[in-house]
C-alpha positions as CSV (number, residue, x, y, z in Angstrom):
1,M,113.5,150.2,85.4
2,S,110.4,149.8,87.5
3,S,109.1,146.4,88.7
4,M,105.9,144.5,87.9
5,R,104.1,141.4,89.1
6,A,104.5,138.3,86.9
7,I,103.7,134.6,87.1
8,V,107.0,132.7,86.6
9,L,107.8,129.1,85.8
10,D,111.2,128.0,87.0
11,G,110.6,124.5,85.5
12,P,107.9,122.0,84.8
13,G,105.5,120.6,87.4
14,A,102.0,120.6,88.9
15,P,99.9,123.8,88.9
16,D,101.6,125.1,92.1
17,V,104.9,125.6,90.3
18,L,103.4,128.8,88.9
19,K,104.8,131.5,91.3
20,I,103.8,135.2,91.5
21,R,106.9,137.4,91.8
22,D,108.0,141.0,91.5
23,V,110.3,141.1,88.4
24,Q,111.8,143.9,86.3
25,R,109.4,145.4,83.8
26,P,110.6,144.5,80.3
27,G,112.3,147.1,78.1
28,V,111.3,147.8,74.5
29,T,113.2,148.6,71.3
30,A,112.3,149.2,67.6
31,G,110.3,146.4,66.2
32,Q,108.7,145.6,69.5
33,V,105.6,146.8,71.4
34,L,105.3,147.2,75.2
35,I,101.8,146.4,76.4
36,E,100.1,146.9,79.8
37,V,98.2,143.7,80.1
38,R,94.5,143.8,81.2
39,A,93.6,140.1,80.7
40,F,94.8,136.9,79.1
41,G,93.2,133.7,78.1
42,L,94.5,130.3,79.1
43,N,95.5,127.8,76.5
44,R,96.3,124.0,76.6
45,S,99.7,124.7,75.1
46,E,100.5,126.6,78.3
47,L,99.4,123.5,80.2
48,H,101.7,121.3,78.1
49,F,104.5,123.8,78.6
50,R,104.0,123.8,82.4
51,Q,104.0,120.0,82.4
52,G,107.3,119.9,80.4
53,L,105.6,118.2,77.4
54,G,106.9,119.1,73.9
55,S,110.2,120.4,72.9
56,F,109.4,124.1,72.8
57,G,110.6,126.9,75.0
58,S,113.0,127.3,77.9
59,F,112.9,128.0,81.7
60,P,112.7,130.2,83.7
61,R,109.9,131.8,81.7
62,I,106.8,133.9,82.1
63,P,104.3,131.8,80.3
64,G,101.3,132.9,78.2
65,I,100.9,132.7,74.4
66,E,98.4,135.6,74.3
67,A,97.3,138.8,76.1
68,V,95.1,141.8,75.6
69,G,95.7,145.3,76.9
70,V,96.9,148.8,76.0
71,V,100.0,149.9,74.2
72,V,102.5,151.7,76.5
73,E,105.2,152.2,73.9
74,A,106.0,151.3,70.3
75,P,109.4,152.8,69.5
76,G,108.9,152.2,65.8
77,G,105.7,154.2,65.7
78,E,103.5,151.3,64.5
79,F,100.9,151.9,67.3
80,E,99.9,155.0,69.3
81,P,100.2,154.7,73.1
82,G,96.8,154.0,74.5
83,T,95.7,151.8,71.5
84,K,93.8,148.6,72.6
85,V,95.5,145.5,71.2
86,A,95.7,141.8,71.3
87,A,99.1,140.1,71.3
88,L,99.5,136.4,70.4
89,M,102.1,133.8,69.4
90,G,105.5,134.9,68.0
91,G,107.3,132.9,70.7
92,M,105.3,134.4,73.6
93,G,105.5,132.4,76.7
94,R,108.1,130.0,75.3
95,T,111.2,131.6,73.8
96,I,110.2,135.1,75.0
97,D,108.3,136.1,78.2
98,G,104.6,135.9,77.7
99,G,101.3,137.3,78.8
100,Y,101.1,136.1,82.4
101,A,102.3,139.5,83.7
102,E,101.3,143.1,84.2
103,Y,103.4,144.1,81.2
104,V,104.7,142.3,78.2
105,T,107.0,143.2,75.3
106,V,106.3,141.4,72.0
107,P,107.3,141.6,68.4
108,T,105.2,144.1,66.4
109,A,104.1,141.3,64.1
110,S,102.3,139.6,67.1
111,V,100.1,142.7,67.8
112,V,96.6,143.1,66.4
113,P,94.8,146.4,67.1
114,L,91.1,146.5,68.2
115,V,88.4,149.0,69.2
116,S,85.9,147.8,71.8
117,S,84.1,148.9,74.9
118,L,83.6,145.3,76.0
119,D,84.9,144.1,79.4
120,W,88.6,143.2,79.3
121,A,87.7,139.7,80.5
122,V,85.5,139.2,77.4
123,I,88.1,140.6,75.0
124,G,90.8,138.5,76.7
125,A,88.9,135.3,75.8
126,V,88.9,136.0,72.1
127,P,92.3,136.3,70.3
128,E,93.9,132.9,70.3
129,M,90.5,131.1,70.4
130,L,89.3,133.1,67.4
131,Q,92.6,132.8,65.5
132,T,92.6,129.0,65.9
133,A,88.9,128.6,65.1
134,Y,89.0,130.9,62.2
135,G,92.2,129.4,60.7
136,S,90.9,125.9,61.2
137,L,87.6,126.8,59.4
138,V,89.0,128.9,56.6
139,T,92.6,127.6,56.0
140,G,92.2,124.1,57.4
141,V,88.8,123.0,56.1
142,D,88.1,125.7,53.5
143,A,84.5,125.6,54.7
144,Q,81.8,127.3,52.6
145,P,78.3,128.6,53.4
146,G,75.9,125.7,53.3
147,D,78.5,123.1,54.3
148,T,78.1,120.6,57.2
149,L,80.8,120.9,59.8
150,L,81.7,118.3,62.4
151,I,83.5,119.6,65.5
152,R,85.1,116.8,67.4
153,G,85.6,118.1,71.0
154,G,82.8,120.7,70.9
155,T,82.8,122.0,74.5
156,S,86.4,123.1,74.3
157,S,86.8,126.9,73.9
158,I,87.9,126.4,70.3
159,G,85.1,124.0,69.6
160,L,82.6,126.6,70.9
161,A,84.2,129.4,69.0
162,L,84.1,127.2,65.8
163,A,80.4,126.7,66.3
164,V,79.7,130.4,66.7
165,I,81.7,131.5,63.6
166,A,80.4,128.5,61.5
167,K,76.8,129.5,62.2
168,Q,77.7,133.1,61.4
169,R,78.9,131.9,58.0
170,G,75.7,129.8,57.3
171,M,76.9,126.3,58.0
172,T,75.1,123.3,59.6
173,V,77.1,122.3,62.7
174,I,77.4,118.9,64.3
175,S,79.3,118.9,67.6
176,T,80.5,116.2,70.0
177,T,80.7,116.0,73.7
178,R,81.5,113.0,76.0
179,S,79.0,114.3,78.5
180,A,75.3,114.5,77.8
181,A,75.1,117.1,80.6
182,K,77.1,119.5,78.4
183,S,74.6,119.3,75.5
184,A,73.0,122.6,76.6
185,V,76.3,124.4,76.4
186,L,76.6,123.3,72.7
187,E,73.0,124.2,71.9
188,A,73.5,127.7,73.4
189,A,76.4,128.2,71.0
190,G,74.1,127.5,68.1
191,V,75.0,123.9,67.4
192,D,72.4,122.1,65.2
193,H,73.1,118.5,66.2
194,V,74.8,117.2,69.4
195,V,76.4,113.8,69.3
196,I,77.5,112.1,72.5
197,D,81.0,110.9,71.9
198,D,81.7,107.3,73.0
199,G,84.9,107.1,70.9
200,A,83.0,105.9,67.7
201,I,80.6,108.4,66.3
202,A,81.0,108.0,62.5
203,D,77.7,106.0,62.3
204,A,75.8,108.5,64.4
205,V,77.1,111.4,62.3
206,R,76.0,109.5,59.1
207,R,72.5,109.0,60.5
208,I,72.3,112.8,60.4
209,V,74.3,113.3,57.2
210,P,74.2,110.0,55.3
211,E,76.9,110.9,52.8
212,G,79.2,112.2,55.6
213,V,80.1,115.8,56.6
214,S,81.8,118.1,54.1
215,G,84.3,119.3,56.8
216,A,85.5,118.4,60.2
217,V,87.8,119.9,62.8
218,E,89.6,117.4,65.0
219,L,90.2,118.9,68.5
220,V,90.5,115.7,70.5
221,G,93.6,114.4,68.7
222,A,95.1,111.1,67.5
223,P,92.7,108.7,69.3
224,T,89.6,109.9,67.5
225,L,91.1,111.0,64.2
226,R,90.4,107.8,62.3
227,D,86.8,107.8,63.4
228,T,86.4,111.5,62.4
229,L,87.8,110.7,58.9
230,R,85.2,107.9,58.6
231,A,82.4,110.5,59.4
232,T,83.6,112.7,56.5
233,A,82.4,112.6,52.9
234,V,84.5,111.8,49.8
235,H,86.3,115.0,48.9
236,G,85.5,116.3,52.4
237,T,88.3,117.7,54.6
238,V,89.4,116.9,58.2
239,C,91.6,119.5,59.8
240,F,93.7,118.3,62.7
241,T,93.9,121.3,65.1
242,G,93.9,120.1,68.7
243,M,95.0,117.5,71.1
244,L,92.6,117.6,74.1
245,S,93.5,113.9,74.6
246,D,97.2,115.0,75.0
247,Q,97.9,112.3,72.3
248,W,99.7,114.1,69.4
249,T,100.9,111.3,67.2
250,V,99.3,108.4,65.3
251,P,101.2,105.2,65.9
252,D,101.9,103.0,62.8
253,F,100.4,105.4,60.4
254,Y,99.7,103.5,57.1
255,P,97.9,106.0,54.9
256,I,96.1,103.5,52.6
257,D,94.6,101.7,55.5
258,Y,94.0,104.7,57.7
259,L,92.6,107.3,55.3
260,P,89.2,106.6,53.6
261,N,89.2,106.9,49.8
262,G,89.1,110.6,48.8
263,V,88.9,112.1,52.3
264,R,91.4,114.9,52.8
265,L,93.5,115.3,56.0
266,T,95.0,118.8,56.7
267,A,96.3,120.5,59.8
268,Y,96.3,124.0,61.3
269,S,98.4,125.9,63.8
270,G,98.6,129.7,63.3
271,E,100.3,132.9,64.2
272,A,99.0,136.4,64.8
273,S,99.3,137.1,61.1
274,D,96.6,134.4,60.5
275,L,94.1,136.5,62.5
276,P,93.3,139.5,60.3
277,A,92.5,142.7,62.3
278,A,89.1,142.9,60.4
279,V,88.1,139.4,61.5
280,L,88.9,140.2,65.2
281,Q,87.1,143.5,64.9
282,D,84.0,142.0,63.2
283,F,83.8,139.3,65.9
284,L,84.1,141.8,68.8
285,D,81.5,144.1,67.1
286,A,79.1,141.1,66.8
287,V,79.6,140.4,70.5
288,E,79.0,144.0,71.4
289,A,75.8,144.0,69.2
290,G,74.5,140.9,71.0
291,Q,74.7,138.8,67.9
292,V,77.4,136.5,69.2
293,T,78.3,135.2,72.7
294,V,81.9,134.6,73.7
295,P,82.1,131.1,75.2
296,I,83.8,132.0,78.5
297,G,84.0,129.1,81.1
298,R,85.4,131.1,84.1
299,V,87.2,134.3,84.9
300,Y,89.9,134.4,87.5
301,A,91.9,137.0,89.3
302,F,95.7,137.1,88.7
303,D,96.3,135.7,92.2
304,D,94.2,132.6,91.4
305,I,96.4,131.4,88.6
306,V,97.2,128.0,90.3
307,Q,93.5,127.3,90.6
308,A,92.9,128.4,87.0
309,H,95.6,125.9,85.8
310,A,94.1,123.2,87.9
311,D,90.7,123.7,86.4
312,M,92.2,123.8,82.9
313,E,93.9,120.5,83.6
314,S,90.8,118.8,85.0
315,G,88.6,120.2,82.2
316,S,85.9,121.1,84.7
317,A,84.7,124.3,82.9
318,P,83.5,124.1,79.3
319,G,84.6,127.2,77.4
320,K,87.5,129.6,77.6
321,L,89.3,130.3,80.9
322,V,90.4,134.0,81.3
323,V,92.5,135.8,83.9
324,T,92.1,139.5,84.5
325,V,95.1,141.6,85.5
326,G,94.9,144.6,87.9
């Protein structure tokens, strides 16, 4: 077996525990696909994994819950060698080695084919971001054309992707940021109304939409959830998707006191099967046609992974962080 470069975590710690090493290239059997990785997006769940938060996964491990690249081998014949693909979830970077490497072997169910002449850095930003945004909108909120959507945590990569696809689908978008300086980022993504988030925005949202929004996606987490529910209309839906605050649980949750009458609370966390190939393809086609912009914060070289994780941790770059390979 030949070797490859990979980023390995021996155990949790600060960004500098991410080490680049030569390791054996993974094998591949029926039901799996071997992919030559060209780029991968960074995700907060990888930050949590690196910090040792949560009860998922084991060390040592090559992290990374997503990657894009080219099929090298699919013994079951599901994909032709040379096919461009995205791979996401399915235990990647937690219970099996993930995308932070020159090659990755993943279950066939985790692979979504695509056709695109976009730069790999652009394609690499899309899969997990789009899967989460699309699933939150369609499954979590069940948002419809003409609805008003509140995005709590709007300058995150998922917040920006949500704005893009909600506008594609004919919705009015209200998006929050804690920093007025980031308003331009939201407006560039097509957001209709920017609300500066001081922790209590329900009244500000209702000045824009007096009856409350028809749907909301909570990306900040437990500290702001109650206020997001207060900004939402009767029979409206709040989808709990993200934990930018790193607070995942609601202490002393008493539903009758916590939930406004008739406001629905749902959640979303998806797998590759929740991102239809047609949805990924339509999005990439729209990017290629200049109709949609991918909200990329920064692009890093493989050797700059420690800096990339430090930037993700500090939240210094609005949008998706992407690492290119090779």
